[in-house]
Steps between C-alpha positions, in 0.01 A plus 500: 500500500180663375557398139311168509203662677480777239536248216207295633291808571559628147401163350172504693427873460684619186314834477513601867775751584710456814688770690804432714641727768733479796522649845879521503741335739524813717148427625628180659870589536614198295849581375798284410818582311473215248131442408402183314184420305226380731649621831256796521769748599655799331867591484632800688 
């Protein structure tokens, strides 16, 4: 889901580096057994 944002950002600022990190699902206790793209959960 972030792909289009990064594509546009890169077009506008081609020489500016971007870092990406995550806080992990354990911080919010978001777990499901069958994760899908875009559901913001992580499989257990």
